[in-house]
C-alpha positions as CSV (number, residue, x, y, z in Angstrom):
1,X,-65.8,-156.6,-57.7
2,X,-64.5,-158.7,-60.7
3,X,-61.5,-160.7,-59.8
4,X,-58.2,-160.4,-61.7
5,X,-57.1,-163.6,-63.4
6,X,-53.4,-164.4,-63.4
7,X,-51.1,-167.4,-63.8
8,X,-48.6,-169.0,-61.5
9,X,-45.8,-171.3,-62.8
10,X,-45.2,-174.6,-60.9
11,X,-42.1,-176.7,-61.0
12,X,-43.4,-180.3,-60.7
13,X,-41.5,-183.5,-59.9
14,X,-43.1,-186.0,-62.1
15,X,-41.3,-189.0,-60.5
16,X,-43.5,-188.6,-57.4
17,X,-46.1,-186.2,-58.8
18,X,-45.5,-183.3,-56.4
19,X,-45.1,-179.6,-56.6
20,X,-41.5,-178.7,-55.7
21,X,-42.1,-174.9,-55.8
22,X,-44.2,-172.2,-57.4
23,X,-42.8,-169.2,-59.1
24,X,-44.8,-165.9,-59.0
25,X,-44.6,-162.2,-58.7
26,X,-45.8,-160.4,-55.5
27,X,-49.5,-160.9,-56.4
28,X,-49.7,-164.6,-55.3
29,X,-47.5,-163.9,-52.2
30,X,-49.9,-161.0,-51.2
31,X,-52.8,-163.5,-51.4
32,X,-51.0,-166.1,-49.3
33,X,-49.9,-163.5,-46.7
34,X,-53.5,-162.1,-46.5
35,X,-54.4,-165.4,-44.8
36,X,-52.4,-164.3,-41.8
37,X,-54.7,-161.3,-41.4
38,X,-57.9,-163.3,-41.3
39,X,-59.5,-163.9,-37.8
40,X,-60.0,-167.6,-37.0
41,X,-63.8,-167.2,-37.4
42,X,-63.3,-165.7,-40.9
43,X,-61.2,-168.7,-41.9
44,X,-64.0,-171.0,-40.7
45,X,-66.6,-168.9,-42.5
46,X,-64.7,-168.9,-45.8
47,X,-64.1,-172.6,-45.6
48,X,-67.7,-173.3,-44.8
49,X,-66.6,-174.7,-41.4
50,X,-66.2,-178.0,-43.2
51,X,-62.4,-178.4,-42.8
52,X,-60.9,-179.7,-39.5
53,X,-59.3,-176.8,-37.6
54,X,-58.5,-178.2,-34.2
55,X,-61.5,-177.6,-32.0
56,X,-62.3,-174.2,-33.5
57,X,-65.1,-175.8,-35.6
58,X,-67.0,-176.9,-32.5
59,X,-66.4,-173.6,-30.8
60,X,-67.7,-171.8,-33.8
61,X,-70.8,-174.0,-33.9
62,X,-71.4,-173.5,-30.2
63,X,-71.4,-169.7,-30.6
64,X,-73.7,-169.9,-33.7
65,X,-76.3,-172.1,-31.9
66,X,-76.1,-170.8,-28.3
67,X,-79.3,-169.2,-27.0
68,X,-79.3,-165.4,-27.1
69,X,-79.8,-165.4,-23.3
70,X,-76.3,-166.8,-23.0
71,X,-74.8,-163.7,-24.8
72,X,-74.3,-160.2,-23.5
73,X,-76.1,-159.1,-26.6
74,X,-77.0,-160.5,-30.0
75,X,-74.3,-158.2,-31.5
76,X,-71.8,-160.3,-29.5
77,X,-72.6,-163.3,-31.8
78,X,-71.7,-161.2,-34.8
79,X,-68.5,-160.0,-33.1
80,X,-67.4,-163.6,-32.6
81,X,-68.7,-165.2,-35.9
82,X,-67.8,-162.3,-38.2
83,X,-65.3,-160.1,-36.5
84,X,-63.9,-157.1,-38.3
85,X,-60.1,-157.1,-38.8
86,X,-57.7,-154.2,-39.3
87,X,-56.3,-155.4,-42.6
88,X,-59.7,-155.8,-44.4
89,X,-59.1,-152.6,-46.3
90,X,-55.8,-153.8,-47.6
91,X,-57.3,-157.2,-48.5
92,X,-59.9,-155.4,-50.6
93,X,-57.1,-154.4,-53.0
94,X,-55.9,-158.0,-53.5
95,X,-56.1,-159.2,-57.1
96,X,-58.3,-162.0,-55.8
97,X,-60.1,-161.2,-52.6
98,X,-62.1,-164.2,-51.3
99,X,-63.5,-162.2,-48.4
100,X,-65.4,-159.4,-50.2
101,X,-68.1,-159.4,-47.4
102,X,-66.2,-156.8,-45.3
103,X,-66.5,-153.2,-46.2
104,X,-66.0,-150.0,-44.3
105,X,-69.3,-149.5,-42.6
106,X,-70.8,-149.3,-39.2
107,X,-74.2,-148.7,-37.5
108,X,-75.9,-146.1,-35.4
109,X,-79.2,-145.9,-33.6
110,X,-82.2,-146.2,-36.0
111,X,-84.2,-143.7,-33.8
112,X,-83.8,-140.3,-35.4
113,X,-84.5,-138.6,-32.0
114,X,-81.8,-140.5,-30.2
115,X,-78.8,-138.5,-29.1
116,X,-76.7,-141.4,-27.7
117,X,-73.0,-141.1,-28.6
118,X,-72.4,-144.7,-29.8
119,X,-71.8,-146.6,-33.0
120,X,-71.4,-150.3,-33.6
121,X,-69.4,-152.2,-36.2
122,X,-72.2,-154.9,-36.1
123,X,-75.8,-154.5,-37.0
124,X,-78.6,-154.7,-34.4
125,X,-76.6,-154.0,-31.3
126,X,-78.8,-152.4,-28.7
127,X,-78.4,-148.7,-28.2
128,X,-78.5,-147.2,-24.7
129,X,-81.9,-145.7,-25.5
130,X,-83.2,-149.3,-26.1
131,X,-83.6,-149.1,-29.8
132,X,-81.7,-151.2,-32.3
133,X,-78.5,-149.8,-33.9
134,X,-79.6,-150.7,-37.5
135,X,-78.9,-147.5,-39.5
136,X,-76.0,-148.2,-41.8
137,X,-73.4,-145.5,-42.2
138,X,-70.0,-145.5,-44.0
139,X,-66.6,-144.0,-43.3
140,X,-65.9,-140.8,-45.3
141,X,-62.2,-141.6,-45.6
142,X,-60.0,-144.6,-45.5
143,X,-56.3,-145.3,-44.9
144,X,-55.7,-145.6,-48.6
145,X,-57.2,-146.3,-51.9
146,X,-59.4,-149.4,-52.2
147,X,-58.6,-149.6,-56.0
148,X,-56.5,-152.6,-56.9
149,X,-53.0,-151.5,-57.5
150,X,-50.3,-152.9,-59.9
151,X,-47.8,-152.1,-57.2
152,X,-49.1,-154.8,-54.8
153,X,-50.6,-154.8,-51.4
154,X,-48.2,-156.1,-48.8
155,X,-45.1,-157.0,-50.9
156,X,-43.6,-155.2,-53.9
157,X,-45.4,-156.7,-56.8
158,X,-42.6,-156.5,-59.3
159,X,-40.3,-158.8,-57.3
160,X,-40.1,-162.5,-58.1
161,X,-40.7,-165.1,-55.4
162,X,-40.3,-168.9,-54.9
163,X,-43.0,-170.7,-52.8
164,X,-42.3,-174.2,-51.6
165,X,-45.1,-176.8,-51.4
166,X,-45.3,-176.2,-47.6
167,X,-45.4,-172.4,-48.2
168,X,-41.9,-171.3,-47.3
169,X,-41.6,-168.1,-49.3
170,X,-38.3,-166.6,-50.5
171,X,-37.0,-164.5,-53.3
172,X,-35.4,-166.2,-56.3
173,X,-32.0,-167.4,-55.3
174,X,-29.7,-170.2,-56.3
175,X,-28.9,-170.8,-52.7
176,X,-32.6,-171.2,-51.8
177,X,-33.2,-173.6,-54.7
178,X,-30.2,-175.8,-53.8
179,X,-31.4,-175.8,-50.2
180,X,-34.9,-176.8,-51.2
181,X,-33.6,-179.6,-53.5
182,X,-31.4,-180.9,-50.7
183,X,-34.3,-181.0,-48.3
184,X,-36.4,-182.9,-50.8
185,X,-33.7,-185.2,-52.0
186,X,-33.8,-183.9,-55.6
187,X,-30.7,-184.3,-57.7
188,X,-29.8,-181.5,-60.1
189,X,-33.4,-180.8,-61.1
190,X,-34.0,-184.2,-62.8
191,X,-37.6,-185.3,-63.6
192,X,-38.8,-181.7,-63.1
193,X,-41.0,-179.9,-65.6
194,X,-42.8,-176.5,-65.6
195,X,-46.6,-176.2,-65.4
196,X,-48.7,-173.1,-65.6
197,X,-51.9,-172.8,-63.6
198,X,-54.6,-170.2,-63.4
199,X,-55.7,-168.7,-60.1
200,X,-59.4,-168.0,-59.3
201,X,-61.3,-167.3,-56.2
202,X,-62.4,-171.0,-56.0
203,X,-58.8,-172.1,-56.3
204,X,-57.6,-169.7,-53.5
205,X,-60.4,-170.9,-51.2
206,X,-59.5,-174.5,-51.8
207,X,-55.9,-173.6,-51.1
208,X,-56.9,-172.1,-47.7
209,X,-58.8,-175.3,-46.9
210,X,-55.7,-177.5,-47.7
211,X,-53.4,-175.3,-45.6
212,X,-55.4,-176.3,-42.5
213,X,-55.1,-180.0,-43.1
214,X,-52.0,-180.6,-45.3
215,X,-48.3,-180.0,-45.4
216,X,-48.4,-180.0,-49.3
217,X,-51.3,-177.7,-50.3
218,X,-49.9,-176.8,-53.7
219,X,-49.7,-180.4,-54.7
220,X,-53.1,-181.1,-53.2
221,X,-54.8,-178.3,-55.1
222,X,-53.0,-178.3,-58.4
223,X,-52.1,-182.0,-58.8
224,X,-54.9,-183.6,-56.8
225,X,-52.6,-185.6,-54.6
226,X,-53.7,-185.2,-50.9
227,X,-51.1,-186.3,-48.4
228,X,-51.2,-187.0,-44.7
229,X,-50.4,-184.0,-42.5
230,X,-47.1,-184.2,-40.5
231,X,-46.7,-184.3,-36.8
232,X,-47.2,-181.2,-34.7
233,X,-44.2,-179.3,-33.4
234,X,-44.1,-179.4,-29.6
235,X,-44.6,-176.1,-27.8
236,X,-41.6,-175.6,-25.6
237,X,-41.5,-173.3,-22.6
238,X,-38.8,-171.0,-24.0
239,X,-38.1,-167.3,-24.2
240,X,-39.7,-166.9,-20.8
241,X,-38.5,-163.3,-20.3
242,X,-40.4,-162.3,-23.4
243,X,-43.6,-164.1,-22.2
244,X,-43.2,-162.5,-18.8
245,X,-43.0,-159.0,-20.3
246,X,-46.3,-159.6,-22.2
247,X,-48.4,-160.9,-19.4
248,X,-51.1,-159.0,-17.6
249,X,-52.0,-159.4,-14.0
250,X,-55.5,-160.7,-13.8
251,X,-57.4,-162.8,-11.3
252,X,-57.0,-166.4,-12.4
253,X,-59.9,-168.4,-13.8
254,X,-61.0,-171.4,-11.8
255,X,-62.0,-174.4,-13.9
256,X,-63.3,-177.7,-12.5
257,X,-62.3,-180.7,-14.6
258,X,-64.6,-183.8,-14.4
259,X,-62.6,-186.9,-15.0
260,X,-63.8,-190.5,-15.6
261,X,-62.2,-192.4,-12.8
262,X,-62.1,-195.7,-14.7
263,X,-60.9,-194.5,-18.1
264,X,-58.7,-191.7,-16.8
265,X,-60.4,-189.5,-19.3
266,X,-61.5,-185.9,-19.1
267,X,-65.3,-185.9,-19.5
268,X,-66.0,-182.1,-19.4
269,X,-65.1,-178.9,-17.6
270,X,-67.3,-176.7,-15.5
271,X,-66.4,-173.0,-15.7
272,X,-67.8,-169.5,-15.4
273,X,-68.3,-167.0,-18.1
274,X,-64.8,-165.5,-17.7
275,X,-63.1,-168.7,-18.9
276,X,-65.6,-169.2,-21.7
277,X,-65.1,-165.6,-22.8
278,X,-61.4,-166.4,-23.1
279,X,-62.2,-169.4,-25.3
280,X,-64.7,-167.7,-27.6
281,X,-62.4,-164.7,-28.0
282,X,-60.0,-166.9,-29.9
283,X,-62.4,-166.7,-32.8
284,X,-61.6,-163.0,-33.2
285,X,-57.8,-163.5,-33.3
286,X,-56.1,-163.0,-36.7
287,X,-54.0,-166.1,-37.6
288,X,-50.9,-163.8,-37.6
289,X,-51.7,-162.9,-34.0
290,X,-51.9,-166.6,-33.1
291,X,-48.5,-167.1,-34.8
292,X,-47.0,-164.1,-32.9
293,X,-48.2,-165.3,-29.5
294,X,-46.9,-168.9,-30.2
295,X,-43.7,-167.5,-31.8
296,X,-44.3,-169.2,-35.2
297,X,-45.0,-172.6,-33.7
298,X,-48.8,-172.9,-33.9
299,X,-48.5,-176.5,-35.1
300,X,-50.1,-175.7,-38.4
301,X,-47.0,-176.1,-40.6
302,X,-47.9,-174.0,-43.6
303,X,-49.1,-171.1,-41.5
304,X,-45.9,-171.4,-39.4
305,X,-43.8,-171.3,-42.6
306,X,-45.6,-168.3,-44.0
307,X,-45.1,-166.4,-40.8
308,X,-41.5,-167.4,-40.3
309,X,-40.7,-166.6,-43.9
310,X,-41.4,-162.9,-43.1
311,X,-39.0,-162.9,-40.2
312,X,-36.3,-165.1,-41.6
313,X,-36.2,-164.0,-45.2
314,X,-38.5,-161.4,-46.6
315,X,-38.2,-158.7,-44.0
316,X,-34.4,-158.4,-44.4
317,X,-34.7,-158.4,-48.2
318,X,-36.9,-155.2,-48.2
319,X,-39.7,-157.1,-49.9
320,X,-42.5,-155.2,-48.2
321,X,-44.0,-151.9,-49.3
322,X,-43.7,-150.5,-45.9
323,X,-43.1,-151.4,-42.2
324,X,-46.7,-150.7,-41.3
325,X,-47.9,-153.2,-43.9
326,X,-45.4,-155.8,-42.7
327,X,-46.6,-155.3,-39.2
328,X,-50.2,-156.0,-40.2
329,X,-48.9,-159.6,-40.8
330,X,-46.2,-159.9,-38.2
331,X,-47.7,-157.9,-35.3
332,X,-51.4,-157.7,-35.9
333,X,-53.6,-156.1,-33.3
334,X,-57.1,-156.7,-32.3
335,X,-59.6,-153.9,-32.8
336,X,-60.2,-152.1,-29.5
337,X,-63.8,-153.3,-29.2
338,X,-62.7,-156.9,-29.3
339,X,-60.2,-156.9,-26.5
340,X,-61.4,-158.3,-23.2
341,X,-60.4,-156.3,-20.2
342,X,-59.6,-159.6,-18.5
343,X,-57.2,-161.2,-20.9
344,X,-54.4,-163.6,-20.3
345,X,-52.0,-162.9,-23.2
346,X,-51.1,-159.3,-22.5
347,X,-53.3,-157.4,-24.9
348,X,-53.2,-153.7,-24.0
349,X,-56.4,-151.7,-24.0
350,X,-55.7,-148.8,-26.3
351,X,-57.4,-145.5,-26.1
352,X,-61.1,-145.8,-27.2
353,X,-61.7,-145.1,-30.9
354,X,-63.3,-141.8,-31.6
355,X,-65.7,-141.2,-34.6
356,X,-67.7,-138.2,-35.7
357,X,-71.0,-137.7,-37.6
358,X,-72.7,-134.6,-38.7
359,X,-75.3,-133.2,-36.3
360,X,-76.7,-130.4,-38.5
361,X,-80.5,-130.4,-38.3
362,X,-82.2,-132.2,-41.2
363,X,-78.9,-133.5,-42.5
364,X,-79.3,-137.1,-43.5
365,X,-75.7,-137.9,-44.2
366,X,-74.6,-141.5,-43.9
367,X,-70.9,-140.6,-43.6
368,X,-68.8,-141.2,-40.4
369,X,-65.4,-139.6,-40.1
370,X,-62.4,-140.4,-37.9
371,X,-61.4,-136.7,-38.1
372,X,-63.0,-134.1,-35.9
373,X,-64.3,-130.9,-37.4
374,X,-64.4,-132.3,-40.9
375,X,-66.8,-130.8,-43.4
376,X,-69.9,-133.0,-43.9
377,X,-70.1,-134.3,-47.5
378,X,-73.9,-134.0,-47.3
379,X,-74.7,-130.6,-46.0
380,X,-71.2,-129.1,-46.4
381,X,-71.3,-127.8,-42.8
382,X,-68.8,-128.4,-40.1
383,X,-70.9,-129.7,-37.2
384,X,-69.7,-132.9,-35.7
385,X,-71.0,-135.1,-32.9
386,X,-68.5,-137.4,-31.3
387,X,-69.3,-141.1,-31.2
388,X,-67.7,-144.0,-29.3
389,X,-67.6,-147.6,-30.5
390,X,-69.7,-150.2,-28.7
391,X,-67.2,-152.8,-27.5
392,X,-67.2,-156.3,-25.9
393,X,-64.4,-155.6,-23.4
394,X,-66.8,-156.6,-20.6
395,X,-67.3,-160.0,-22.2
396,X,-69.3,-161.7,-24.9
397,X,-71.0,-164.4,-22.8
398,X,-73.7,-163.6,-20.2
399,X,-72.8,-164.2,-16.6
400,X,-73.3,-167.8,-15.6
401,X,-71.8,-171.3,-15.4
402,X,-71.0,-173.3,-18.5
403,X,-70.0,-176.8,-19.5
404,X,-67.0,-177.1,-21.8
405,X,-66.3,-180.4,-23.6
406,X,-62.8,-181.4,-24.4
407,X,-63.4,-180.5,-28.1
408,X,-64.7,-177.0,-27.0
409,X,-68.4,-177.6,-27.4
410,X,-69.8,-175.0,-25.0
411,X,-73.2,-175.1,-23.4
412,X,-74.9,-173.5,-20.4
413,X,-74.6,-175.6,-17.3
414,X,-77.6,-177.9,-17.0
415,X,-78.3,-180.7,-14.5
416,X,-80.3,-182.6,-17.1
417,X,-77.4,-182.3,-19.6
418,X,-74.9,-183.4,-17.0
419,X,-76.8,-186.6,-16.4
420,X,-77.8,-187.3,-20.0
421,X,-74.7,-186.4,-21.9
422,X,-71.9,-186.9,-19.4
423,X,-72.5,-189.0,-16.3
424,X,-73.7,-191.9,-18.5
425,X,-70.2,-191.9,-20.1
426,X,-68.4,-191.8,-16.7
427,X,-68.5,-195.4,-15.8
428,X,-67.4,-195.9,-12.3
429,X,-68.0,-192.4,-11.1
430,X,-66.5,-188.9,-11.6
431,X,-63.5,-187.3,-10.0
432,X,-63.4,-183.6,-9.8
433,X,-60.1,-181.7,-10.0
434,X,-59.6,-177.9,-10.1
435,X,-57.1,-175.9,-12.0
436,X,-56.5,-172.1,-12.2
437,X,-55.6,-170.3,-15.4
438,X,-54.3,-166.8,-15.3
439,X,-51.9,-164.6,-13.4
440,X,-52.0,-163.8,-9.7
441,X,-48.5,-163.6,-8.3
442,X,-45.5,-162.4,-10.4
443,X,-43.5,-165.5,-9.5
444,X,-45.9,-167.7,-11.4
445,X,-46.7,-165.3,-14.3
446,X,-44.5,-167.2,-16.8
447,X,-45.9,-170.6,-16.0
448,X,-49.5,-169.6,-16.2
449,X,-48.9,-167.6,-19.3
450,X,-47.4,-170.6,-20.9
451,X,-50.5,-172.6,-19.8
452,X,-52.7,-170.0,-21.6
453,X,-50.5,-170.3,-24.7
454,X,-50.8,-174.1,-24.6
455,X,-54.6,-173.7,-24.4
456,X,-54.5,-171.4,-27.5
457,X,-52.3,-173.8,-29.4
458,X,-54.4,-176.8,-28.6
459,X,-57.5,-175.0,-29.7
460,X,-56.2,-174.7,-33.3
461,X,-54.6,-178.2,-33.5
462,X,-56.4,-180.6,-31.2
463,X,-59.8,-182.1,-30.6
464,X,-59.0,-182.7,-26.9
465,X,-58.0,-179.2,-26.0
466,X,-58.4,-179.3,-22.2
467,X,-56.6,-182.7,-21.9
468,X,-53.7,-181.5,-24.1
469,X,-53.4,-178.0,-22.5
470,X,-54.1,-178.7,-18.8
471,X,-53.2,-182.3,-18.2
472,X,-50.0,-184.3,-18.3
473,X,-51.2,-187.9,-17.8
474,X,-53.8,-189.9,-15.9
475,X,-55.4,-187.6,-13.4
476,X,-52.4,-185.3,-13.3
477,X,-52.8,-181.5,-13.8
478,X,-49.9,-179.7,-15.5
479,X,-48.0,-177.9,-12.8
480,X,-48.2,-174.2,-12.6
């Protein structure tokens, strides 16, 4: 699909060569907000996995390279590396959509004689009959038109917006401008000049890259002045009553931490597939879901600002085209087939999705409907077979023990690897410490949920995830 070219006006402070703010209608804001709908794996794919994103880069590489025997099925690799997301249809209507790979399609068994009642959103999942689910079919209806609309996607396109260099979004307002100038130390708009820039898919992709590593992505992309990223915001244990309400009661995961006794350093962790399933499932989380769980404090400043702009400014100003569209950004959900039954962050298992396909003899329709008793677009008959989506709720990783490095490199447990890659680094021996992550008794639900949140936050901001999330200091496990 050909992209729509449009221009954004920047206000530039030439005294220090920085973008003070950008001025645009809703189209640019729609594009920025769409980043919140992308799963973490999608962000890594779109950026070529070349931009530091905490330890998600290593986790992504681990899933991409792990032996198929370590996965419940090869389709699980696709679920983790290229997960579908519920806002993909809306994103297809963006004026510039940098993720055109996703379309509304799914797969059924390639054996014409198979009567199994399953479909998959990922190619080559194994059918219950043993054949590959490789026949591509498409949905016969969608939630809305996929044609690009002048009215906008998430926000009202005709409205005017101001976007700061660190992606605080607000409507045009003298109060907002004065507040921004005060924050930046700018006096009465001196040394400022306007500059028009064209947006293209390459520019938007570069902007997404800079958001991950910079607090000034507009300056970086449009003026070529990369700046060092600011410090992370500490994740405080607050709003415990809200966290408590969202937790689920699951058996805790036991993880063994191997510590270097001399260097007081975490060498690696040994865990079973349940803990590794938790880690790799992060790849399927939309960025907006990460922000929601961490209450707008992920530690990635520009994403935090985008998310909090919705809550603190845009929602109350009726900037969105509808509450459901705003909720795709503020309260995104995981598709049912990506939710683990044993999850620590309170995801509810919704009713299984139902789909229907024509079962008329000799009808070769490739249309799937979400509506029962709908007329087939091929043979024009009403004869539907109900299908259920194949899901990964039982887990993505095969049962077994795994080694997890501090930067989330995951490998199946191997004695040779322990000696070759880890024990040689552990000068003076190894100390083993155990920690449990999860919920068991109501009294400790809040603390352990906070620990799971700390693990999520560290995964997107740190290259020593287990140390930051589970340890306080030398050989000291964070208290539960």
